[in-house]
Jmol script that loads the backbone (N, CA, C; Angstrom):
load data "model"
ATOM      1  N   MET A   1     102.126  -7.932  78.118  1.00  0.00           N
ATOM      2  CA  MET A   1     102.203  -9.359  77.885  1.00  0.00           C
ATOM      3  C   MET A   1     101.320  -9.706  76.675  1.00  0.00           C
ATOM      4  N   SER A   2     101.879 -10.420  75.737  1.00  0.00           N
ATOM      5  CA  SER A   2     101.099 -10.795  74.563  1.00  0.00           C
ATOM      6  C   SER A   2     100.414 -12.135  74.805  1.00  0.00           C
ATOM      7  N   SER A   3      99.298 -12.302  74.153  1.00  0.00           N
ATOM      8  CA  SER A   3      98.535 -13.532  74.283  1.00  0.00           C
ATOM      9  C   SER A   3      99.145 -14.621  73.416  1.00  0.00           C
ATOM     10  N   MET A   4      99.163 -15.853  73.927  1.00  0.00           N
ATOM     11  CA  MET A   4      99.636 -16.963  73.104  1.00  0.00           C
ATOM     12  C   MET A   4      98.559 -17.419  72.131  1.00  0.00           C
ATOM     13  N   PHE A   5      97.371 -16.904  72.288  1.00  0.00           N
ATOM     14  CA  PHE A   5      96.256 -17.228  71.402  1.00  0.00           C
ATOM     15  C   PHE A   5      95.993 -16.018  70.521  1.00  0.00           C
ATOM     16  N   LYS A   6      96.476 -16.083  69.306  1.00  0.00           N
ATOM     17  CA  LYS A   6      96.384 -14.953  68.393  1.00  0.00           C
ATOM     18  C   LYS A   6      95.048 -14.956  67.662  1.00  0.00           C
ATOM     19  N   PRO A   7      94.354 -13.814  67.704  1.00  0.00           N
ATOM     20  CA  PRO A   7      93.113 -13.737  66.925  1.00  0.00           C
ATOM     21  C   PRO A   7      93.404 -13.628  65.435  1.00  0.00           C
ATOM     22  N   LYS A   8      92.436 -14.017  64.640  1.00  0.00           N
ATOM     23  CA  LYS A   8      92.544 -13.919  63.184  1.00  0.00           C
ATOM     24  C   LYS A   8      92.759 -12.454  62.814  1.00  0.00           C
ATOM     25  N   ASP A   9      93.646 -12.204  61.876  1.00  0.00           N
ATOM     26  CA  ASP A   9      93.945 -10.841  61.433  1.00  0.00           C
ATOM     27  C   ASP A   9      93.162 -10.563  60.150  1.00  0.00           C
ATOM     28  N   TRP A  10      92.011  -9.929  60.273  1.00  0.00           N
ATOM     29  CA  TRP A  10      91.128  -9.694  59.136  1.00  0.00           C
ATOM     30  C   TRP A  10      91.713  -8.705  58.135  1.00  0.00           C
ATOM     31  N   LYS A  11      92.720  -7.924  58.539  1.00  0.00           N
ATOM     32  CA  LYS A  11      93.324  -6.955  57.611  1.00  0.00           C
ATOM     33  C   LYS A  11      94.006  -7.652  56.445  1.00  0.00           C
ATOM     34  N   ASN A  12      94.470  -8.869  56.650  1.00  0.00           N
ATOM     35  CA  ASN A  12      95.192  -9.593  55.609  1.00  0.00           C
ATOM     36  C   ASN A  12      94.331 -10.630  54.892  1.00  0.00           C
ATOM     37  N   LEU A  13      93.036 -10.557  55.090  1.00  0.00           N
ATOM     38  CA  LEU A  13      92.117 -11.509  54.461  1.00  0.00           C
ATOM     39  C   LEU A  13      91.100 -10.748  53.616  1.00  0.00           C
ATOM     40  N   PRO A  14      90.512 -11.418  52.638  1.00  0.00           N
ATOM     41  CA  PRO A  14      89.463 -10.738  51.860  1.00  0.00           C
ATOM     42  C   PRO A  14      88.329 -10.311  52.791  1.00  0.00           C
ATOM     43  N   PRO A  15      87.684  -9.198  52.500  1.00  0.00           N
ATOM     44  CA  PRO A  15      86.587  -8.756  53.374  1.00  0.00           C
ATOM     45  C   PRO A  15      85.447  -9.772  53.376  1.00  0.00           C
ATOM     46  N   ARG A  16      84.820  -9.878  54.536  1.00  0.00           N
ATOM     47  CA  ARG A  16      83.667 -10.772  54.629  1.00  0.00           C
ATOM     48  C   ARG A  16      82.514 -10.165  53.846  1.00  0.00           C
ATOM     49  N   LYS A  17      81.649 -11.039  53.346  1.00  0.00           N
ATOM     50  CA  LYS A  17      80.470 -10.561  52.637  1.00  0.00           C
ATOM     51  C   LYS A  17      79.238 -11.246  53.204  1.00  0.00           C
ATOM     52  N   ALA A  18      78.121 -10.550  53.102  1.00  0.00           N
ATOM     53  CA  ALA A  18      76.851 -11.125  53.550  1.00  0.00           C
ATOM     54  C   ALA A  18      76.474 -12.275  52.626  1.00  0.00           C
ATOM     55  N   LEU A  19      75.985 -13.343  53.230  1.00  0.00           N
ATOM     56  CA  LEU A  19      75.530 -14.492  52.452  1.00  0.00           C
ATOM     57  C   LEU A  19      74.143 -14.227  51.888  1.00  0.00           C
ATOM     58  N   SER A  20      73.855 -14.827  50.748  1.00  0.00           N
ATOM     59  CA  SER A  20      72.521 -14.747  50.156  1.00  0.00           C
ATOM     60  C   SER A  20      71.582 -15.680  50.922  1.00  0.00           C
ATOM     61  N   ALA A  21      70.288 -15.519  50.690  1.00  0.00           N
ATOM     62  CA  ALA A  21      69.304 -16.397  51.337  1.00  0.00           C
ATOM     63  C   ALA A  21      69.569 -17.855  50.986  1.00  0.00           C
ATOM     64  N   THR A  22      69.923 -18.129  49.734  1.00  0.00           N
ATOM     65  CA  THR A  22      70.213 -19.497  49.299  1.00  0.00           C
ATOM     66  C   THR A  22      71.421 -20.057  50.041  1.00  0.00           C
ATOM     67  N   GLU A  23      72.467 -19.236  50.191  1.00  0.00           N
ATOM     68  CA  GLU A  23      73.665 -19.683  50.904  1.00  0.00           C
ATOM     69  C   GLU A  23      73.364 -19.942  52.380  1.00  0.00           C
ATOM     70  N   ILE A  24      72.495 -19.129  52.965  1.00  0.00           N
ATOM     71  CA  ILE A  24      72.120 -19.309  54.371  1.00  0.00           C
ATOM     72  C   ILE A  24      71.357 -20.624  54.549  1.00  0.00           C
ATOM     73  N   VAL A  25      70.391 -20.875  53.687  1.00  0.00           N
ATOM     74  CA  VAL A  25      69.610 -22.118  53.770  1.00  0.00           C
ATOM     75  C   VAL A  25      70.531 -23.322  53.590  1.00  0.00           C
ATOM     76  N   SER A  26      71.444 -23.240  52.649  1.00  0.00           N
ATOM     77  CA  SER A  26      72.401 -24.330  52.420  1.00  0.00           C
ATOM     78  C   SER A  26      73.293 -24.535  53.643  1.00  0.00           C
ATOM     79  N   GLY A  27      73.765 -23.445  54.227  1.00  0.00           N
ATOM     80  CA  GLY A  27      74.611 -23.536  55.424  1.00  0.00           C
ATOM     81  C   GLY A  27      73.876 -24.151  56.598  1.00  0.00           C
ATOM     82  N   LEU A  28      72.629 -23.744  56.798  1.00  0.00           N
ATOM     83  CA  LEU A  28      71.835 -24.303  57.902  1.00  0.00           C
ATOM     84  C   LEU A  28      71.582 -25.793  57.711  1.00  0.00           C
ATOM     85  N   ALA A  29      71.419 -26.218  56.475  1.00  0.00           N
ATOM     86  CA  ALA A  29      71.163 -27.636  56.192  1.00  0.00           C
ATOM     87  C   ALA A  29      72.354 -28.505  56.598  1.00  0.00           C
ATOM     88  N   GLN A  30      73.525 -27.911  56.702  1.00  0.00           N
ATOM     89  CA  GLN A  30      74.727 -28.654  57.057  1.00  0.00           C
ATOM     90  C   GLN A  30      75.004 -28.636  58.556  1.00  0.00           C
ATOM     91  N   LEU A  31      74.170 -27.916  59.317  1.00  0.00           N
ATOM     92  CA  LEU A  31      74.352 -27.815  60.770  1.00  0.00           C
ATOM     93  C   LEU A  31      73.209 -28.510  61.482  1.00  0.00           C
ATOM     94  N   ASP A  32      73.502 -29.145  62.602  1.00  0.00           N
ATOM     95  CA  ASP A  32      72.492 -29.850  63.371  1.00  0.00           C
ATOM     96  C   ASP A  32      71.993 -28.977  64.520  1.00  0.00           C
ATOM     97  N   GLY A  33      70.701 -28.673  64.511  1.00  0.00           N
ATOM     98  CA  GLY A  33      70.089 -27.980  65.639  1.00  0.00           C
ATOM     99  C   GLY A  33      70.178 -26.465  65.612  1.00  0.00           C
ATOM    100  N   TRP A  34      70.808 -25.889  64.608  1.00  0.00           N
ATOM    101  CA  TRP A  34      70.895 -24.435  64.497  1.00  0.00           C
ATOM    102  C   TRP A  34      69.660 -23.932  63.775  1.00  0.00           C
ATOM    103  N   LYS A  35      69.187 -22.743  64.171  1.00  0.00           N
ATOM    104  CA  LYS A  35      68.013 -22.159  63.524  1.00  0.00           C
ATOM    105  C   LYS A  35      68.297 -20.702  63.183  1.00  0.00           C
ATOM    106  N   LEU A  36      67.543 -20.206  62.243  1.00  0.00           N
ATOM    107  CA  LEU A  36      67.635 -18.818  61.830  1.00  0.00           C
ATOM    108  C   LEU A  36      66.742 -17.975  62.731  1.00  0.00           C
ATOM    109  N   THR A  37      67.264 -16.864  63.243  1.00  0.00           N
ATOM    110  CA  THR A  37      66.478 -15.958  64.080  1.00  0.00           C
ATOM    111  C   THR A  37      66.693 -14.532  63.600  1.00  0.00           C
ATOM    112  N   GLY A  38      65.779 -13.662  63.989  1.00  0.00           N
ATOM    113  CA  GLY A  38      65.902 -12.251  63.640  1.00  0.00           C
ATOM    114  C   GLY A  38      65.649 -12.000  62.164  1.00  0.00           C
ATOM    115  N   ASP A  39      65.825 -10.749  61.764  1.00  0.00           N
ATOM    116  CA  ASP A  39      65.688 -10.385  60.356  1.00  0.00           C
ATOM    117  C   ASP A  39      66.515  -9.137  60.059  1.00  0.00           C
ATOM    118  N   GLY A  40      66.685  -8.872  58.786  1.00  0.00           N
ATOM    119  CA  GLY A  40      67.479  -7.717  58.379  1.00  0.00           C
ATOM    120  C   GLY A  40      68.890  -7.805  58.925  1.00  0.00           C
ATOM    121  N   ALA A  41      69.399  -6.688  59.432  1.00  0.00           N
ATOM    122  CA  ALA A  41      70.760  -6.648  59.975  1.00  0.00           C
ATOM    123  C   ALA A  41      70.888  -7.468  61.251  1.00  0.00           C
ATOM    124  N   ASP A  42      69.749  -7.824  61.865  1.00  0.00           N
ATOM    125  CA  ASP A  42      69.766  -8.596  63.118  1.00  0.00           C
ATOM    126  C   ASP A  42      69.602 -10.101  62.890  1.00  0.00           C
ATOM    127  N   VAL A  43      69.652 -10.539  61.637  1.00  0.00           N
ATOM    128  CA  VAL A  43      69.516 -11.968  61.361  1.00  0.00           C
ATOM    129  C   VAL A  43      70.709 -12.702  61.967  1.00  0.00           C
ATOM    130  N   ALA A  44      70.443 -13.889  62.499  1.00  0.00           N
ATOM    131  CA  ALA A  44      71.491 -14.654  63.171  1.00  0.00           C
ATOM    132  C   ALA A  44      71.169 -16.138  63.076  1.00  0.00           C
ATOM    133  N   ILE A  45      72.180 -16.948  63.378  1.00  0.00           N
ATOM    134  CA  ILE A  45      71.947 -18.371  63.590  1.00  0.00           C
ATOM    135  C   ILE A  45      72.125 -18.627  65.077  1.00  0.00           C
ATOM    136  N   GLU A  46      71.284 -19.519  65.596  1.00  0.00           N
ATOM    137  CA  GLU A  46      71.225 -19.712  67.049  1.00  0.00           C
ATOM    138  C   GLU A  46      71.020 -21.178  67.377  1.00  0.00           C
ATOM    139  N   LYS A  47      71.636 -21.593  68.488  1.00  0.00           N
ATOM    140  CA  LYS A  47      71.447 -22.958  68.975  1.00  0.00           C
ATOM    141  C   LYS A  47      71.540 -22.960  70.487  1.00  0.00           C
ATOM    142  N   THR A  48      70.728 -23.800  71.109  1.00  0.00           N
ATOM    143  CA  THR A  48      70.796 -24.003  72.554  1.00  0.00           C
ATOM    144  C   THR A  48      71.544 -25.299  72.824  1.00  0.00           C
ATOM    145  N   PHE A  49      72.631 -25.190  73.573  1.00  0.00           N
ATOM    146  CA  PHE A  49      73.417 -26.339  74.001  1.00  0.00           C
ATOM    147  C   PHE A  49      73.015 -26.666  75.440  1.00  0.00           C
ATOM    148  N   THR A  50      72.713 -27.941  75.712  1.00  0.00           N
ATOM    149  CA  THR A  50      72.242 -28.361  77.021  1.00  0.00           C
ATOM    150  C   THR A  50      73.305 -29.233  77.694  1.00  0.00           C
ATOM    151  N   PHE A  51      73.452 -29.026  79.006  1.00  0.00           N
ATOM    152  CA  PHE A  51      74.482 -29.723  79.775  1.00  0.00           C
ATOM    153  C   PHE A  51      73.891 -30.299  81.049  1.00  0.00           C
ATOM    154  N   ALA A  52      74.651 -31.132  81.738  1.00  0.00           N
ATOM    155  CA  ALA A  52      74.181 -31.789  82.955  1.00  0.00           C
ATOM    156  C   ALA A  52      74.153 -30.839  84.149  1.00  0.00           C
ATOM    157  N   ASN A  53      75.034 -29.831  84.138  1.00  0.00           N
ATOM    158  CA  ASN A  53      75.141 -28.963  85.309  1.00  0.00           C
ATOM    159  C   ASN A  53      75.846 -27.660  84.945  1.00  0.00           C
ATOM    160  N   TYR A  54      76.001 -26.806  85.918  1.00  0.00           N
ATOM    161  CA  TYR A  54      76.611 -25.493  85.710  1.00  0.00           C
ATOM    162  C   TYR A  54      78.079 -25.613  85.314  1.00  0.00           C
ATOM    163  N   PHE A  55      78.810 -26.516  85.941  1.00  0.00           N
ATOM    164  CA  PHE A  55      80.219 -26.688  85.623  1.00  0.00           C
ATOM    165  C   PHE A  55      80.418 -27.004  84.141  1.00  0.00           C
ATOM    166  N   GLU A  56      79.636 -27.943  83.603  1.00  0.00           N
ATOM    167  CA  GLU A  56      79.747 -28.296  82.188  1.00  0.00           C
ATOM    168  C   GLU A  56      79.383 -27.116  81.296  1.00  0.00           C
ATOM    169  N   THR A  57      78.374 -26.368  81.696  1.00  0.00           N
ATOM    170  CA  THR A  57      77.974 -25.189  80.923  1.00  0.00           C
ATOM    171  C   THR A  57      79.118 -24.189  80.849  1.00  0.00           C
ATOM    172  N   ILE A  58      79.720 -23.892  81.986  1.00  0.00           N
ATOM    173  CA  ILE A  58      80.797 -22.906  82.024  1.00  0.00           C
ATOM    174  C   ILE A  58      82.043 -23.430  81.313  1.00  0.00           C
ATOM    175  N   ALA A  59      82.309 -24.726  81.388  1.00  0.00           N
ATOM    176  CA  ALA A  59      83.434 -25.300  80.647  1.00  0.00           C
ATOM    177  C   ALA A  59      83.226 -25.094  79.141  1.00  0.00           C
ATOM    178  N   PHE A  60      81.997 -25.296  78.670  1.00  0.00           N
ATOM    179  CA  PHE A  60      81.678 -25.055  77.258  1.00  0.00           C
ATOM    180  C   PHE A  60      81.878 -23.585  76.908  1.00  0.00           C
ATOM    181  N   VAL A  61      81.376 -22.698  77.751  1.00  0.00           N
ATOM    182  CA  VAL A  61      81.514 -21.255  77.501  1.00  0.00           C
ATOM    183  C   VAL A  61      82.995 -20.867  77.425  1.00  0.00           C
ATOM    184  N   SER A  62      83.810 -21.414  78.308  1.00  0.00           N
ATOM    185  CA  SER A  62      85.246 -21.118  78.295  1.00  0.00           C
ATOM    186  C   SER A  62      85.902 -21.612  77.003  1.00  0.00           C
ATOM    187  N   ALA A  63      85.546 -22.812  76.585  1.00  0.00           N
ATOM    188  CA  ALA A  63      86.102 -23.354  75.342  1.00  0.00           C
ATOM    189  C   ALA A  63      85.629 -22.532  74.144  1.00  0.00           C
ATOM    190  N   LEU A  64      84.366 -22.136  74.156  1.00  0.00           N
ATOM    191  CA  LEU A  64      83.829 -21.318  73.066  1.00  0.00           C
ATOM    192  C   LEU A  64      84.495 -19.947  73.033  1.00  0.00           C
ATOM    193  N   ALA A  65      84.856 -19.421  74.190  1.00  0.00           N
ATOM    194  CA  ALA A  65      85.566 -18.146  74.234  1.00  0.00           C
ATOM    195  C   ALA A  65      86.898 -18.249  73.496  1.00  0.00           C
ATOM    196  N   MET A  66      87.567 -19.383  73.605  1.00  0.00           N
ATOM    197  CA  MET A  66      88.827 -19.599  72.884  1.00  0.00           C
ATOM    198  C   MET A  66      88.577 -19.585  71.377  1.00  0.00           C
ATOM    199  N   VAL A  67      87.539 -20.276  70.936  1.00  0.00           N
ATOM    200  CA  VAL A  67      87.182 -20.276  69.511  1.00  0.00           C
ATOM    201  C   VAL A  67      86.893 -18.849  69.058  1.00  0.00           C
ATOM    202  N   ALA A  68      86.076 -18.145  69.814  1.00  0.00           N
ATOM    203  CA  ALA A  68      85.688 -16.777  69.451  1.00  0.00           C
ATOM    204  C   ALA A  68      86.907 -15.872  69.359  1.00  0.00           C
ATOM    205  N   HIS A  69      87.818 -16.016  70.300  1.00  0.00           N
ATOM    206  CA  HIS A  69      89.008 -15.171  70.301  1.00  0.00           C
ATOM    207  C   HIS A  69      89.890 -15.459  69.087  1.00  0.00           C
ATOM    208  N   THR A  70      90.155 -16.725  68.817  1.00  0.00           N
ATOM    209  CA  THR A  70      91.048 -17.050  67.703  1.00  0.00           C
ATOM    210  C   THR A  70      90.412 -16.719  66.350  1.00  0.00           C
ATOM    211  N   GLN A  71      89.088 -16.772  66.271  1.00  0.00           N
ATOM    212  CA  GLN A  71      88.395 -16.410  65.031  1.00  0.00           C
ATOM    213  C   GLN A  71      88.111 -14.906  64.960  1.00  0.00           C
ATOM    214  N   ASP A  72      88.315 -14.212  66.079  1.00  0.00           N
ATOM    215  CA  ASP A  72      87.979 -12.784  66.197  1.00  0.00           C
ATOM    216  C   ASP A  72      86.529 -12.569  65.759  1.00  0.00           C
ATOM    217  N   HIS A  73      85.671 -13.443  66.282  1.00  0.00           N
ATOM    218  CA  HIS A  73      84.244 -13.417  65.925  1.00  0.00           C
ATOM    219  C   HIS A  73      83.473 -13.867  67.161  1.00  0.00           C
ATOM    220  N   HIS A  74      82.778 -12.953  67.776  1.00  0.00           N
ATOM    221  CA  HIS A  74      82.261 -13.187  69.123  1.00  0.00           C
ATOM    222  C   HIS A  74      80.740 -13.312  69.135  1.00  0.00           C
ATOM    223  N   PRO A  75      80.249 -14.449  69.604  1.00  0.00           N
ATOM    224  CA  PRO A  75      78.801 -14.675  69.632  1.00  0.00           C
ATOM    225  C   PRO A  75      78.138 -13.952  70.805  1.00  0.00           C
ATOM    226  N   ASP A  76      76.844 -13.791  70.690  1.00  0.00           N
ATOM    227  CA  ASP A  76      76.038 -13.400  71.847  1.00  0.00           C
ATOM    228  C   ASP A  76      75.726 -14.694  72.587  1.00  0.00           C
ATOM    229  N   LEU A  77      75.901 -14.663  73.893  1.00  0.00           N
ATOM    230  CA  LEU A  77      75.663 -15.852  74.712  1.00  0.00           C
ATOM    231  C   LEU A  77      74.629 -15.541  75.779  1.00  0.00           C
ATOM    232  N   SER A  78      73.765 -16.502  76.027  1.00  0.00           N
ATOM    233  CA  SER A  78      72.849 -16.450  77.152  1.00  0.00           C
ATOM    234  C   SER A  78      73.145 -17.694  77.985  1.00  0.00           C
ATOM    235  N   VAL A  79      73.767 -17.491  79.148  1.00  0.00           N
ATOM    236  CA  VAL A  79      74.278 -18.597  79.952  1.00  0.00           C
ATOM    237  C   VAL A  79      73.338 -18.867  81.125  1.00  0.00           C
ATOM    238  N   HIS A  80      72.967 -20.119  81.291  1.00  0.00           N
ATOM    239  CA  HIS A  80      72.065 -20.557  82.347  1.00  0.00           C
ATOM    240  C   HIS A  80      72.701 -21.740  83.077  1.00  0.00           C
ATOM    241  N   TYR A  81      72.038 -22.241  84.107  1.00  0.00           N
ATOM    242  CA  TYR A  81      72.592 -23.330  84.910  1.00  0.00           C
ATOM    243  C   TYR A  81      73.023 -24.521  84.058  1.00  0.00           C
ATOM    244  N   ASN A  82      72.126 -24.994  83.189  1.00  0.00           N
ATOM    245  CA  ASN A  82      72.427 -26.220  82.443  1.00  0.00           C
ATOM    246  C   ASN A  82      72.288 -26.043  80.926  1.00  0.00           C
ATOM    247  N   ARG A  83      72.404 -24.816  80.466  1.00  0.00           N
ATOM    248  CA  ARG A  83      72.323 -24.584  79.024  1.00  0.00           C
ATOM    249  C   ARG A  83      72.976 -23.253  78.660  1.00  0.00           C
ATOM    250  N   CYS A  84      73.332 -23.156  77.398  1.00  0.00           N
ATOM    251  CA  CYS A  84      73.899 -21.925  76.858  1.00  0.00           C
ATOM    252  C   CYS A  84      73.310 -21.715  75.469  1.00  0.00           C
ATOM    253  N   VAL A  85      72.709 -20.562  75.255  1.00  0.00           N
ATOM    254  CA  VAL A  85      72.200 -20.204  73.945  1.00  0.00           C
ATOM    255  C   VAL A  85      73.294 -19.403  73.236  1.00  0.00           C
ATOM    256  N   VAL A  86      73.681 -19.884  72.060  1.00  0.00           N
ATOM    257  CA  VAL A  86      74.751 -19.259  71.275  1.00  0.00           C
ATOM    258  C   VAL A  86      74.129 -18.653  70.027  1.00  0.00           C
ATOM    259  N   ARG A  87      74.470 -17.400  69.771  1.00  0.00           N
ATOM    260  CA  ARG A  87      73.886 -16.677  68.636  1.00  0.00           C
ATOM    261  C   ARG A  87      75.007 -15.987  67.867  1.00  0.00           C
ATOM    262  N   PHE A  88      75.158 -16.354  66.591  1.00  0.00           N
ATOM    263  CA  PHE A  88      76.174 -15.753  65.731  1.00  0.00           C
ATOM    264  C   PHE A  88      75.543 -14.888  64.655  1.00  0.00           C
ATOM    265  N   ASN A  89      76.111 -13.727  64.420  1.00  0.00           N
ATOM    266  CA  ASN A  89      75.873 -12.945  63.217  1.00  0.00           C
ATOM    267  C   ASN A  89      77.096 -12.073  62.985  1.00  0.00           C
ATOM    268  N   THR A  90      77.166 -11.471  61.805  1.00  0.00           N
ATOM    269  CA  THR A  90      78.328 -10.658  61.446  1.00  0.00           C
ATOM    270  C   THR A  90      77.885  -9.211  61.308  1.00  0.00           C
ATOM    271  N   HIS A  91      78.205  -8.427  62.320  1.00  0.00           N
ATOM    272  CA  HIS A  91      77.746  -7.037  62.365  1.00  0.00           C
ATOM    273  C   HIS A  91      78.256  -6.218  61.191  1.00  0.00           C
ATOM    274  N   ASP A  92      79.509  -6.441  60.783  1.00  0.00           N
ATOM    275  CA  ASP A  92      80.069  -5.578  59.738  1.00  0.00           C
ATOM    276  C   ASP A  92      79.524  -5.865  58.339  1.00  0.00           C
ATOM    277  N   VAL A  93      78.742  -6.941  58.169  1.00  0.00           N
ATOM    278  CA  VAL A  93      78.072  -7.172  56.881  1.00  0.00           C
ATOM    279  C   VAL A  93      76.554  -7.030  57.028  1.00  0.00           C
ATOM    280  N   ASN A  94      76.105  -6.675  58.239  1.00  0.00           N
ATOM    281  CA  ASN A  94      74.671  -6.531  58.505  1.00  0.00           C
ATOM    282  C   ASN A  94      73.887  -7.781  58.138  1.00  0.00           C
ATOM    283  N   GLY A  95      74.415  -8.922  58.540  1.00  0.00           N
ATOM    284  CA  GLY A  95      73.747 -10.182  58.241  1.00  0.00           C
ATOM    285  C   GLY A  95      74.602 -11.354  58.667  1.00  0.00           C
ATOM    286  N   LEU A  96      74.586 -12.391  57.855  1.00  0.00           N
ATOM    287  CA  LEU A  96      75.360 -13.594  58.126  1.00  0.00           C
ATOM    288  C   LEU A  96      76.482 -13.734  57.116  1.00  0.00           C
ATOM    289  N   SER A  97      77.616 -14.226  57.588  1.00  0.00           N
ATOM    290  CA  SER A  97      78.754 -14.496  56.704  1.00  0.00           C
ATOM    291  C   SER A  97      79.187 -15.941  56.915  1.00  0.00           C
ATOM    292  N   ILE A  98      80.106 -16.379  56.078  1.00  0.00           N
ATOM    293  CA  ILE A  98      80.628 -17.742  56.210  1.00  0.00           C
ATOM    294  C   ILE A  98      81.269 -17.940  57.582  1.00  0.00           C
ATOM    295  N   THR A  99      81.790 -16.873  58.174  1.00  0.00           N
ATOM    296  CA  THR A  99      82.419 -16.964  59.486  1.00  0.00           C
ATOM    297  C   THR A  99      81.426 -17.451  60.538  1.00  0.00           C
ATOM    298  N   ASP A 100      80.166 -17.032  60.441  1.00  0.00           N
ATOM    299  CA  ASP A 100      79.152 -17.489  61.397  1.00  0.00           C
ATOM    300  C   ASP A 100      78.992 -19.002  61.332  1.00  0.00           C
ATOM    301  N   PHE A 101      78.972 -19.542  60.130  1.00  0.00           N
ATOM    302  CA  PHE A 101      78.799 -20.982  59.961  1.00  0.00           C
ATOM    303  C   PHE A 101      80.064 -21.742  60.363  1.00  0.00           C
ATOM    304  N   ASP A 102      81.232 -21.169  60.075  1.00  0.00           N
ATOM    305  CA  ASP A 102      82.486 -21.788  60.524  1.00  0.00           C
ATOM    306  C   ASP A 102      82.525 -21.877  62.048  1.00  0.00           C
ATOM    307  N   CYS A 103      82.152 -20.784  62.705  1.00  0.00           N
ATOM    308  CA  CYS A 103      82.170 -20.775  64.177  1.00  0.00           C
ATOM    309  C   CYS A 103      81.108 -21.701  64.753  1.00  0.00           C
ATOM    310  N   ALA A 104      79.957 -21.804  64.104  1.00  0.00           N
ATOM    311  CA  ALA A 104      78.917 -22.728  64.555  1.00  0.00           C
ATOM    312  C   ALA A 104      79.427 -24.167  64.507  1.00  0.00           C
ATOM    313  N   ARG A 105      80.127 -24.523  63.433  1.00  0.00           N
ATOM    314  CA  ARG A 105      80.694 -25.876  63.328  1.00  0.00           C
ATOM    315  C   ARG A 105      81.715 -26.117  64.442  1.00  0.00           C
ATOM    316  N   GLN A 106      82.496 -25.098  64.745  1.00  0.00           N
ATOM    317  CA  GLN A 106      83.492 -25.249  65.813  1.00  0.00           C
ATOM    318  C   GLN A 106      82.809 -25.377  67.177  1.00  0.00           C
ATOM    319  N   ALA A 107      81.712 -24.669  67.381  1.00  0.00           N
ATOM    320  CA  ALA A 107      80.961 -24.797  68.641  1.00  0.00           C
ATOM    321  C   ALA A 107      80.405 -26.214  68.752  1.00  0.00           C
ATOM    322  N   ASP A 108      79.859 -26.732  67.678  1.00  0.00           N
ATOM    323  CA  ASP A 108      79.348 -28.102  67.680  1.00  0.00           C
ATOM    324  C   ASP A 108      80.462 -29.108  67.986  1.00  0.00           C
ATOM    325  N   ALA A 109      81.641 -28.871  67.438  1.00  0.00           N
ATOM    326  CA  ALA A 109      82.760 -29.787  67.644  1.00  0.00           C
ATOM    327  C   ALA A 109      83.175 -29.851  69.112  1.00  0.00           C
ATOM    328  N   LEU A 110      82.929 -28.789  69.856  1.00  0.00           N
ATOM    329  CA  LEU A 110      83.293 -28.778  71.280  1.00  0.00           C
ATOM    330  C   LEU A 110      82.508 -29.804  72.080  1.00  0.00           C
ATOM    331  N   VAL A 111      81.322 -30.143  71.629  1.00  0.00           N
ATOM    332  CA  VAL A 111      80.472 -31.082  72.372  1.00  0.00           C
ATOM    333  C   VAL A 111      80.254 -32.406  71.625  1.00  0.00           C
ATOM    334  N   ALA A 112      80.941 -32.563  70.514  1.00  0.00           N
ATOM    335  CA  ALA A 112      80.775 -33.791  69.720  1.00  0.00           C
ATOM    336  C   ALA A 112      81.344 -34.987  70.467  1.00  0.00           C
ATOM    337  N   SER A 113      80.672 -36.097  70.332  1.00  0.00           N
ATOM    338  CA  SER A 113      81.172 -37.356  70.908  1.00  0.00           C
ATOM    339  C   SER A 113      82.367 -37.819  70.082  1.00  0.00           C
ATOM    340  N   PRO A 114      83.373 -38.368  70.751  1.00  0.00           N
ATOM    341  CA  PRO A 114      84.516 -38.900  69.989  1.00  0.00           C
ATOM    342  C   PRO A 114      84.071 -40.013  69.059  1.00  0.00           C
ATOM    343  N   ALA A 115      84.721 -40.101  67.906  1.00  0.00           N
ATOM    344  CA  ALA A 115      84.392 -41.168  66.958  1.00  0.00           C
ATOM    345  C   ALA A 115      84.717 -42.524  67.577  1.00  0.00           C
ATOM    346  N   ALA A 116      83.864 -43.462  67.318  1.00  0.00           N
ATOM    347  CA  ALA A 116      84.058 -44.810  67.889  1.00  0.00           C
ATOM    348  C   ALA A 116      85.119 -45.567  67.148  1.00  0.00           C
TER     349      ALA A 116
END
end "model"
wireframe off; spacefill off
backbone 0.3
color backbone group
């Protein structure tokens, strides 16, 4: 059975590249609440999302799993009763790529308040 949710096919796209320090700082400036963690090949961007209860936390994790699958870019998650720590990095570039920032924006969009 094939999935109706197709992951991104990286074979047909330009290879990802590691971002420079300047590009990382610029990317972080455009994100709310994300921070830089780790160093070297383990550098990542990370954010803690807080929820009212376990159900909301797991609903977020499920929605984020859909984003991760379609982007074929999977974060490290630390799931707790009322919060989820999300950590993105790009292993194949030994650092951060634009994909990490794209996925961070999509994670933020999952919890964004609707425009008034």
